[in-house]
C-alpha positions in Angstrom: 136.9 215.8 -72.6 139.8 217.6 -74.4 139.0 218.5 -78.0 142.2 220.4 -78.8 145.3 221.9 -77.1 147.7 224.7 -77.9 151.1 224.9 -76.3 152.8 228.4 -76.2 155.7 230.0 -74.3 155.0 232.7 -71.8 157.9 235.3 -71.8 156.6 238.7 -71.0 158.4 239.9 -74.1 155.6 238.4 -76.2 153.6 241.5 -75.2 154.9 244.3 -77.5 154.5 247.0 -74.8 157.0 245.1 -72.7 159.4 244.3 -75.5 159.3 247.9 -76.9 162.2 248.2 -79.4 162.8 244.4 -79.4 159.2 243.6 -80.2 160.0 242.4 -83.7 162.3 239.7 -82.4 159.4 237.6 -81.3 157.0 238.4 -84.2 157.2 234.9 -85.6 156.5 233.4 -82.2 153.5 235.7 -81.7 152.2 234.8 -85.1 152.5 231.1 -84.3 150.7 231.5 -81.0 147.8 233.2 -82.9 147.7 230.4 -85.5 147.6 227.7 -82.8 144.7 229.4 -81.0 142.9 229.7 -84.3 143.2 226.0 -84.8 141.9 225.4 -81.2 139.0 227.8 -81.7 138.0 225.8 -84.7 137.3 222.8 -82.5 134.3 224.7 -81.0 135.0 224.0 -77.3 132.6 224.8 -74.5 135.4 226.0 -72.3 139.0 227.2 -72.7 141.3 226.4 -69.8 144.7 228.0 -69.5 147.3 226.0 -67.7 150.5 227.5 -66.4 153.1 227.3 -63.7 153.1 229.4 -60.5 153.9 229.3 -56.8 150.9 227.2 -55.9 148.2 225.0 -57.4 144.9 226.8 -57.6 141.9 227.4 -59.9 141.3 230.9 -61.3 137.7 231.6 -62.4 136.7 233.5 -65.5 137.3 237.2 -65.0 140.5 236.8 -62.9 143.2 239.2 -64.0 146.9 239.5 -64.1 149.3 242.5 -64.5 152.6 243.2 -66.3 153.2 246.2 -64.1 156.2 244.5 -62.5 157.8 244.7 -66.0 157.2 248.4 -66.1 154.1 248.6 -68.3 150.5 249.1 -67.2 149.1 246.1 -69.1 146.5 243.9 -67.6 145.0 240.8 -69.1 142.0 238.8 -67.8 140.5 235.3 -68.3 137.6 236.2 -70.6 135.8 239.3 -69.4 137.2 240.9 -66.3 135.1 240.5 -63.2 135.3 244.2 -62.3 137.7 244.0 -59.4 140.9 244.1 -61.6 142.9 242.8 -58.7 145.9 241.0 -60.3 145.9 237.5 -59.0 147.2 235.5 -62.0 150.9 234.4 -62.1 153.0 235.5 -65.0 152.3 232.4 -67.1 148.6 232.8 -67.0 148.8 236.6 -67.4 150.7 236.2 -70.7 148.3 233.4 -71.6 145.3 235.6 -71.0 146.9 238.3 -73.2 147.4 235.7 -76.0 143.7 234.5 -75.6 142.3 238.0 -75.3 140.1 237.6 -78.4 138.6 234.2 -77.3 134.9 233.9 -77.7 133.4 231.9 -74.8 134.2 231.0 -71.2 137.8 231.0 -70.1 139.3 229.6 -66.8 142.8 229.2 -65.5 144.7 226.5 -63.7 147.8 227.5 -61.9 150.0 224.5 -61.1 152.8 224.5 -58.6 156.0 224.6 -60.6 157.4 221.9 -58.3 154.3 219.7 -58.3 155.0 215.9 -58.6 154.1 214.3 -61.9 151.3 212.3 -60.2 149.7 215.5 -59.0 149.9 217.0 -62.4 148.3 213.9 -64.0 145.4 214.0 -61.5 144.9 217.7 -62.2 144.9 217.1 -65.9 142.2 214.5 -65.6 140.1 217.0 -63.5 140.6 219.7 -66.1 139.5 217.4 -68.9 136.2 216.8 -67.0 135.3 220.5 -66.5 133.1 220.6 -69.6 131.9 218.3 -72.4 134.3 219.9 -74.8 137.4 221.5 -73.2 140.2 223.2 -75.1 143.6 223.9 -73.4 146.1 226.6 -73.8 149.3 225.3 -72.0 151.9 227.9 -71.2 155.3 226.3 -71.1 158.8 227.5 -71.7 161.7 225.1 -72.3 165.2 225.2 -70.8 166.8 228.5 -70.0 170.3 227.1 -70.2 170.8 226.9 -74.0 173.9 229.0 -74.5 176.3 231.7 -73.1 173.6 234.4 -73.3 170.9 232.3 -71.6 169.7 233.2 -68.1 171.2 230.0 -66.8 174.2 230.0 -69.1 175.0 226.6 -70.8 174.1 223.0 -69.9 174.7 220.3 -72.4 171.6 218.4 -71.2 169.4 221.2 -72.3 169.2 220.5 -76.0 168.4 216.7 -75.6 165.7 217.5 -73.0 164.1 220.2 -75.2 164.4 217.9 -78.2 162.4 215.2 -76.5 159.7 217.7 -75.5 159.5 219.1 -79.1 159.3 215.6 -80.6 156.5 214.7 -78.2 154.6 217.8 -79.1 155.2 217.2 -82.8 153.8 213.7 -82.6 151.0 214.1 -80.1 152.7 212.0 -77.5 151.5 212.5 -73.9 153.4 209.5 -72.6 156.8 211.2 -73.2 155.6 214.3 -71.5 154.5 212.2 -68.6 158.0 210.8 -68.1 159.8 214.2 -67.9 162.1 214.2 -64.9 161.2 217.0 -62.4 164.7 217.2 -61.0 166.3 217.5 -64.4 163.8 220.1 -65.4 164.6 222.1 -62.3 168.3 221.9 -63.1 167.7 223.1 -66.6 165.5 226.0 -65.6 162.6 224.6 -67.6 159.6 226.9 -67.1 156.9 224.5 -68.2 157.4 221.0 -67.0 154.5 220.9 -64.6 152.1 222.4 -67.1 153.1 219.9 -69.8 152.5 217.1 -67.4 149.0 218.5 -66.7 148.5 218.3 -70.5 149.7 214.7 -70.4 147.1 213.9 -67.8 144.3 215.6 -69.6 145.2 214.1 -73.0 144.9 210.4 -72.1 143.5 208.2 -73.5 142.8 210.1 -76.8 145.2 209.7 -79.8 146.5 213.0 -81.1 147.9 214.6 -84.2 150.6 217.1 -83.2 152.2 220.0 -85.1 155.0 222.3 -84.1 154.4 225.8 -85.5 157.5 227.5 -84.1 160.7 226.4 -82.2 163.6 228.7 -81.4 165.7 230.0 -78.6 166.3 233.7 -79.4 167.4 234.5 -75.8 168.9 231.2 -74.9 165.5 230.0 -73.7 163.6 227.4 -75.8 160.2 228.6 -77.0 158.0 226.1 -78.8 154.5 226.6 -80.2 152.5 223.5 -81.0 148.9 222.4 -81.4 147.2 219.1 -80.8 144.0 217.9 -82.4 142.4 214.4 -82.1 143.9 212.0 -84.5 141.9 211.3 -87.7 
């Protein structure tokens, strides 16, 4: 069962070696990610599972690694302790997630979900993730729309703000049902980098009631980044 979940964005600029001179621009986001993981760690899970989008749906065992070499820096990150091979197999989302969770004490696994996966597939995957241990914690890597202004990668789309607002409200209130109803086609149009991962969270979170808290929400580069944490409702 799921005992806690953190939701964090996954831009490579979160890693200071990638951001270089612009590293300070995401200091608040990095700090919020660290706080979210501290809350999750306090729930004493048996297993941390990272969930992030990629080109396919596959499980990544503890020790799997990813690399930020494509962004010009020789930074690698692994799920828990590296398995020794250091062959980078993780997609960007899980690589950044592994970097965020690099201080985690205990077993860590990764779930790569096809960014185009149907909601029903995401829900099933979420239920499977929730059953992987008696006490499972999630780190969900999910960017919002990349169409939030003239400097955004996808320029401007007036539908971006209401879409992101609905996601943010769902995360703030611990509402998996709203996440479950996100429209895949609209998310694709809006260049949302986390729709599938959020719907895996929705599948994993049912039927527990949740308290949600948003720790950070901003779009410094025209992409919506939200950091949130869910714990079982008291």
